[in-house]
C-alpha positions as CSV (number, residue, x, y, z in Angstrom):
1,M,31.8,-24.0,-14.1
2,G,31.3,-20.7,-16.1
3,L,29.3,-22.6,-18.7
4,I,27.1,-24.3,-16.1
5,S,26.4,-21.0,-14.3
6,R,25.5,-19.3,-17.5
7,Y,23.2,-22.1,-18.5
8,I,21.4,-22.1,-15.1
9,G,21.3,-18.3,-15.0
10,W,19.7,-18.2,-18.5
11,E,17.1,-20.8,-17.6
12,L,16.2,-18.9,-14.4
13,I,15.9,-15.6,-16.3
14,K,13.6,-17.2,-18.9
15,A,11.4,-18.9,-16.3
16,F,11.3,-15.6,-14.3
17,L,10.3,-13.4,-17.2
18,M,7.7,-15.8,-18.4
19,T,6.1,-16.3,-15.0
20,L,6.4,-12.5,-14.2
21,F,4.5,-11.7,-17.4
22,G,1.6,-14.0,-16.7
23,L,1.4,-13.0,-13.0
24,T,1.6,-9.3,-13.8
25,I,-1.3,-9.5,-16.3
26,L,-3.4,-11.4,-13.7
27,L,-2.7,-9.0,-10.9
28,L,-3.1,-5.9,-13.1
29,I,-6.6,-7.1,-14.2
30,I,-7.5,-7.7,-10.6
31,L,-6.3,-4.3,-9.4
32,L,-7.9,-2.5,-12.3
33,T,-11.2,-4.3,-11.7
34,Q,-11.1,-3.5,-8.0
35,R,-10.4,0.2,-8.7
36,A,-13.1,0.4,-11.3
37,I,-15.7,-1.0,-9.0
38,Q,-14.6,1.0,-5.9
39,E,-14.3,4.3,-7.7
40,G,-16.9,3.9,-10.4
41,L,-14.3,4.6,-13.2
42,G,-15.0,4.3,-16.9
43,P,-12.8,2.6,-19.5
44,V,-10.6,5.7,-20.2
45,P,-9.7,6.4,-16.6
46,V,-9.0,2.7,-16.0
47,M,-6.6,2.7,-18.9
48,R,-4.9,5.8,-17.5
49,L,-4.4,3.9,-14.2
50,I,-2.2,1.2,-15.8
51,P,1.3,2.9,-15.6
52,Y,0.6,4.0,-12.0
53,L,-0.5,0.6,-10.9
54,L,2.4,-1.3,-12.6
55,P,5.0,-0.5,-9.8
56,D,2.5,-1.8,-7.3
57,V,1.9,-4.9,-9.4
58,F,5.6,-5.6,-9.9
59,R,6.4,-5.3,-6.2
60,L,3.7,-7.9,-5.4
61,A,4.5,-10.2,-8.3
62,I,8.4,-10.2,-8.2
63,P,8.9,-12.2,-4.9
64,A,6.4,-14.8,-5.9
65,T,7.7,-15.0,-9.4
66,M,11.3,-15.4,-8.2
67,L,10.3,-18.3,-5.9
68,L,8.2,-20.1,-8.6
69,A,10.9,-19.7,-11.2
70,T,13.6,-21.0,-8.9
71,C,11.5,-24.0,-7.8
72,L,10.5,-24.9,-11.4
73,V,14.1,-24.7,-12.8
74,Y,15.8,-26.5,-10.0
75,G,13.0,-29.1,-9.7
76,R,13.3,-29.9,-13.4
77,M,17.1,-30.1,-13.2
78,S,16.9,-32.4,-10.2
79,G,14.2,-34.5,-11.9
80,A,16.4,-34.9,-15.0
81,N,19.4,-35.9,-12.7
82,E,21.4,-32.9,-13.8
83,I,22.3,-32.1,-10.2
84,V,23.5,-35.8,-9.8
85,A,25.6,-35.4,-13.0
86,L,27.1,-32.2,-11.6
87,K,28.1,-34.0,-8.4
88,A,29.5,-36.9,-10.3
89,N,31.7,-34.5,-12.3
90,G,33.3,-33.4,-9.0
91,N,31.4,-30.1,-8.7
92,S,29.6,-28.9,-5.6
93,P,25.8,-28.3,-5.8
94,L,26.6,-24.7,-4.6
95,V,27.8,-24.1,-8.2
96,A,24.2,-24.6,-9.4
97,I,22.7,-22.4,-6.7
98,W,25.1,-19.4,-7.1
99,P,23.2,-18.1,-10.2
100,A,19.9,-18.0,-8.3
101,I,21.5,-16.2,-5.4
102,I,23.1,-13.6,-7.6
103,L,19.9,-13.1,-9.7
104,S,17.7,-12.9,-6.6
105,F,20.1,-10.3,-5.0
106,G,19.8,-8.1,-8.1
107,V,16.0,-8.6,-8.3
108,S,15.8,-7.7,-4.5
109,L,17.4,-4.3,-5.1
110,I,15.0,-3.7,-7.9
111,S,12.1,-4.7,-5.7
112,V,13.2,-2.3,-3.0
113,W,13.2,0.5,-5.6
114,L,9.8,-0.5,-6.8
115,N,8.4,-0.5,-3.3
116,D,9.5,3.1,-3.0
117,V,8.1,4.1,-6.4
118,A,4.8,2.3,-5.9
119,V,3.9,4.0,-2.6
120,T,4.9,7.5,-3.8
121,W,4.7,8.1,-7.5
122,G,2.3,5.2,-8.2
123,R,-0.3,5.9,-5.5
124,R,-0.2,9.6,-6.0
125,G,-0.7,9.1,-9.8
126,V,-3.7,6.8,-9.1
127,D,-5.2,9.4,-6.8
128,R,-4.7,12.1,-9.4
129,V,-6.5,10.1,-12.1
130,V,-9.4,9.3,-9.7
131,L,-9.7,13.0,-8.7
132,Q,-9.6,14.2,-12.3
133,S,-12.3,11.6,-13.2
134,F,-14.4,12.8,-10.3
135,E,-17.2,14.3,-12.4
136,D,-17.7,11.1,-14.4
137,I,-17.6,9.0,-11.2
138,A,-20.2,11.2,-9.5
139,Y,-22.6,11.2,-12.5
140,G,-22.1,7.4,-12.9
141,M,-23.1,6.6,-9.3
142,L,-25.9,9.2,-9.3
143,R,-27.4,7.6,-12.4
144,T,-27.2,4.1,-11.0
145,Q,-27.7,4.5,-7.3
146,R,-29.2,8.0,-7.0
147,A,-26.6,8.8,-4.4
148,F,-22.9,9.7,-4.1
149,S,-20.8,10.5,-1.1
150,T,-17.2,11.2,0.0
151,S,-15.7,12.2,3.3
152,S,-16.8,15.9,2.8
153,L,-19.6,15.7,0.3
154,S,-22.8,13.7,-0.1
155,I,-25.4,14.0,-2.9
156,H,-28.8,12.4,-3.2
157,V,-31.0,13.0,-6.3
158,K,-34.5,12.2,-7.4
159,D,-33.3,11.6,-11.0
160,V,-30.5,12.4,-13.5
161,Q,-31.4,13.7,-16.9
162,G,-28.4,14.1,-19.1
163,E,-26.0,16.2,-17.1
164,T,-28.8,17.7,-14.9
165,L,-29.5,16.6,-11.4
166,I,-33.2,16.7,-10.6
167,R,-34.2,17.6,-7.0
168,P,-30.7,17.2,-5.5
169,T,-30.0,17.3,-1.8
170,I,-26.3,18.2,-1.2
171,S,-24.6,18.0,2.2
172,L,-21.2,19.6,2.7
173,H,-19.2,18.5,5.7
174,N,-16.5,21.1,6.1
175,N,-14.9,19.8,9.4
176,E,-15.8,17.8,12.5
177,N,-16.5,20.8,14.7
178,S,-19.1,22.5,12.5
179,P,-22.5,21.3,11.4
180,P,-23.0,20.2,7.8
181,V,-24.4,22.7,5.3
182,T,-27.3,21.2,3.4
183,L,-28.4,22.5,0.0
184,V,-31.7,21.6,-1.6
185,A,-32.4,22.7,-5.2
186,Q,-34.7,22.1,-8.1
187,K,-31.8,21.4,-10.5
188,A,-28.1,21.3,-10.4
189,H,-25.0,20.6,-12.5
190,L,-21.5,19.4,-11.6
191,N,-18.6,21.0,-13.5
192,L,-15.0,19.9,-13.1
193,N,-12.2,22.5,-13.7
194,T,-9.0,20.5,-14.2
195,D,-6.9,23.6,-14.4
196,N,-7.3,24.5,-10.8
197,N,-8.7,21.2,-9.6
198,Q,-12.0,22.7,-8.4
199,L,-15.5,21.1,-8.5
200,K,-18.2,23.7,-9.3
201,I,-21.7,22.9,-8.2
202,V,-24.3,25.1,-10.0
203,L,-27.7,25.0,-8.4
204,Q,-31.1,26.6,-9.4
205,D,-33.8,27.6,-6.9
206,T,-31.8,26.7,-3.8
207,Q,-32.7,26.4,-0.2
208,F,-30.0,25.8,2.4
209,D,-29.6,25.2,6.1
210,V,-26.8,24.8,8.7
211,G,-27.3,21.9,11.0
212,S,-31.1,21.7,11.7
213,D,-31.8,25.4,11.4
214,F,-33.2,26.9,8.2
215,Y,-30.9,29.6,7.0
216,G,-32.1,31.0,3.8
217,E,-32.8,30.6,0.1
218,W,-31.7,31.7,-3.4
219,P,-34.5,31.6,-5.9
220,E,-32.1,32.0,-8.8
221,Q,-28.8,30.4,-9.7
222,F,-26.2,29.7,-7.0
223,E,-22.6,28.4,-7.5
224,Y,-20.5,26.6,-4.9
225,E,-16.9,25.5,-5.5
226,L,-15.0,22.7,-3.7
227,P,-11.3,21.9,-4.1
228,L,-10.9,18.3,-5.2
229,T,-8.2,17.6,-2.6
230,S,-10.9,18.2,0.1
231,L,-12.9,15.3,-1.5
232,A,-10.1,12.8,-1.3
233,G,-10.7,11.8,2.2
234,P,-8.2,10.6,4.8
235,N,-7.3,7.5,2.9
236,R,-5.6,9.6,0.3
237,S,-3.3,11.4,2.7
238,T,0.4,11.5,1.8
239,N,1.4,12.0,5.4
240,S,1.3,8.3,6.2
241,P,4.7,6.6,6.7
242,S,3.7,4.0,4.2
243,D,3.1,6.7,1.5
244,T,6.3,8.6,2.2
245,A,9.4,8.4,0.0
246,L,12.5,6.9,1.6
247,R,14.4,10.1,1.0
248,E,11.8,12.0,3.0
249,I,11.6,9.7,6.0
250,A,14.6,11.2,7.9
251,S,13.1,14.7,7.8
252,R,9.7,13.3,8.9
253,I,11.4,11.6,11.9
254,S,13.0,14.9,12.9
255,Q,9.6,16.6,12.6
256,Q,7.9,13.9,14.6
257,N,10.6,14.1,17.3
258,A,10.0,17.9,17.5
259,T,6.2,17.3,17.8
260,I,6.7,14.9,20.6
261,Q,9.0,17.2,22.5
262,E,6.5,20.1,22.2
263,L,3.7,17.8,23.4
264,K,5.8,16.7,26.4
265,Q,6.6,20.3,27.3
266,S,3.0,21.3,27.0
267,L,1.9,18.4,29.2
268,A,4.6,19.2,31.8
269,A,3.5,22.9,31.9
270,R,-0.2,22.0,32.3
271,A,0.6,19.4,35.0
272,G,2.7,22.0,36.9
273,L,0.0,24.6,36.7
274,Q,-2.7,22.2,37.9
275,L,-0.5,21.1,40.8
276,L,0.2,24.7,41.8
277,T,-3.5,25.6,41.7
278,G,-4.5,22.4,43.5
279,D,-6.7,21.3,40.6
280,L,-5.9,17.6,41.1
281,M,-9.2,16.4,39.6
282,E,-8.1,17.8,36.3
283,L,-5.0,15.6,36.2
284,T,-7.3,12.5,36.1
285,G,-10.0,14.1,33.9
286,I,-11.0,13.3,30.3
287,S,-9.0,16.2,28.8
288,W,-5.8,14.9,30.4
289,K,-6.4,11.4,29.1
290,N,-7.0,12.9,25.6
291,N,-3.7,14.7,25.8
292,T,-1.8,11.6,26.9
293,L,-3.5,9.7,24.1
294,E,-2.3,12.3,21.6
295,L,1.3,11.8,22.9
296,R,1.0,8.0,22.5
297,S,-0.3,8.5,19.0
298,A,2.7,10.7,18.2
299,H,5.1,8.0,19.6
300,F,3.3,5.4,17.5
301,A,3.7,7.5,14.3
302,L,7.4,8.0,15.2
303,N,7.8,4.2,15.5
304,R,6.2,3.7,12.1
305,Y,8.5,6.2,10.5
306,K,11.5,4.5,12.0
307,A,10.4,1.0,10.9
308,E,9.4,2.0,7.4
309,P,12.9,1.9,5.7
310,Y,13.5,-1.5,7.3
311,R,10.1,-2.7,6.1
312,R,10.7,-1.7,2.5
313,W,14.2,-3.2,2.4
314,A,12.9,-6.4,4.1
315,N,10.0,-6.6,1.6
316,G,12.5,-6.3,-1.3
317,F,15.0,-8.9,0.0
318,C,12.3,-11.5,0.7
319,C,13.2,-12.5,-2.9
320,L,16.6,-13.7,-1.7
321,A,15.1,-15.3,1.4
322,F,12.7,-17.3,-0.8
323,V,15.3,-18.4,-3.2
324,L,17.6,-19.9,-0.5
325,I,14.9,-22.2,0.7
326,G,13.1,-22.8,-2.6
327,A,16.2,-23.8,-4.6
328,T,17.4,-26.4,-2.0
329,Y,14.0,-27.8,-1.4
330,A,13.3,-28.2,-5.1
331,I,16.6,-30.0,-5.6
332,R,16.0,-32.4,-2.7
333,K,12.3,-33.1,-3.5
334,R,12.6,-32.9,-7.4
335,V,9.6,-30.6,-7.6
336,S,9.2,-29.9,-11.3
337,D,5.4,-29.7,-11.7
338,F,3.9,-26.2,-11.4
339,W,1.0,-27.1,-9.1
340,T,3.1,-29.4,-6.9
341,C,5.5,-26.6,-6.6
342,F,2.7,-24.2,-5.7
343,A,1.2,-26.5,-3.1
344,T,4.3,-27.9,-1.4
345,V,6.8,-25.0,-1.7
346,F,5.3,-21.6,-2.7
347,F,2.2,-21.5,-0.5
348,P,3.8,-22.7,2.8
349,I,6.9,-20.5,2.4
350,V,4.9,-17.4,1.7
351,V,2.5,-18.0,4.6
352,V,5.2,-18.7,7.1
353,Y,7.4,-15.8,6.0
354,Y,4.6,-13.2,6.2
355,L,3.6,-14.5,9.7
356,F,7.2,-13.7,10.9
357,F,7.3,-10.5,8.9
358,Q,4.0,-9.2,10.2
359,L,5.0,-10.1,13.8
360,G,8.2,-8.0,13.4
361,V,6.3,-5.1,11.9
362,N,3.6,-5.0,14.6
363,K,6.2,-5.2,17.4
364,A,8.3,-2.4,15.8
365,K,5.2,-0.1,15.4
366,T,4.3,-0.4,19.1
367,G,7.9,0.1,20.2
368,A,8.1,-3.3,21.8
369,L,11.0,-4.2,19.6
370,P,13.6,-2.1,17.8
371,P,12.8,-1.0,14.1
372,Y,15.1,-3.6,12.6
373,S,13.0,-6.4,14.0
374,V,11.0,-6.0,10.8
375,W,13.7,-8.2,9.3
376,L,12.6,-11.1,11.6
377,G,11.1,-13.1,8.7
378,N,14.1,-12.5,6.5
379,I,16.6,-13.5,9.2
380,V,14.7,-16.7,10.0
381,F,14.5,-17.7,6.3
382,F,18.2,-16.8,5.7
383,L,19.2,-19.1,8.6
384,I,17.0,-21.9,7.5
385,G,18.1,-21.5,3.9
386,L,21.8,-21.6,4.8
387,W,21.3,-24.6,7.0
388,M,19.5,-26.4,4.1
389,I,22.3,-25.5,1.7
390,R,25.0,-26.7,4.1
391,K,23.1,-30.0,4.6
392,M,22.8,-30.5,0.9
393,I,26.5,-29.9,0.3
394,R,27.5,-32.4,2.9
395,R,25.4,-35.2,1.3
């Protein structure tokens, strides 16, 4: 039995590594191309993105690779009547499946760790590379499109000559409550200071206004500095539950609970004051609705933080769920061809699993179900897989 298990385990490892290598290269090229197009990155920044994107690529590739490797190995063994020979020798088919279960369990633990690394170190590293390449990105888009914009900055130019912007119009959006500041100049330069992560805009013969009112002008040189973090936009926030390390989630949950408690106390105090003063119209006004909406948003964020650890562990252990079904199905149907495996096993399993998984995630976020309902897809697949193994053993 030990020899059989080592043989099957080695075959699984070989198939897994070969498939993982090919799928990793494919996904890495796709993600790098996507980032290069979205951010306007050049060849050097794109190459710098590779180590930060690898954890994200691996966490996407590993479950699919584990399922494909399992189906191919067990399909080939079944097609060569090796499973029949194993039964004829008096061994249970479970002997052949144990190596896949053990391997997928170990791979699942690695996948959970990669999920955590990808959304923390990986994404922050990607953002850092993009911000440090901001000057090249801005000049590249201004040369090709004559326009460049972020959440807090927009630039339109008549032309770009070398590193000089000709007739630039620069709008600075400091926050939602204040009007944008518009700068119009004859010429301008963008200089990135990587030491303090500041973008310096050097303008010549500048006019500026606030909102629609003309405010003044500088006939000579004018400099304006912006922190690069202000240009990142809301999508680069590290406060999102999906971008928070597992070790930090407990403290974030405590902070969110404290925020909710403060909001409740504030709403209770305001409601009491309005009742005492007889201001009943205010209780149904727009401001009160906005306050209750803020409380619901806080509860939604709390639900997301509570569900996030379950989501990452469930994401990682989908490898084990896939293997339980994929191995038994491949043995019964003798699926040894790659494309047959993809069409009849891989694609249906992945689609059905993520339907259940996303249902659990959505219900957990809204609070309709407890946080561990994120494991809905895994539990369903575990039960189906165990039922299929039991049925195969009894044959």
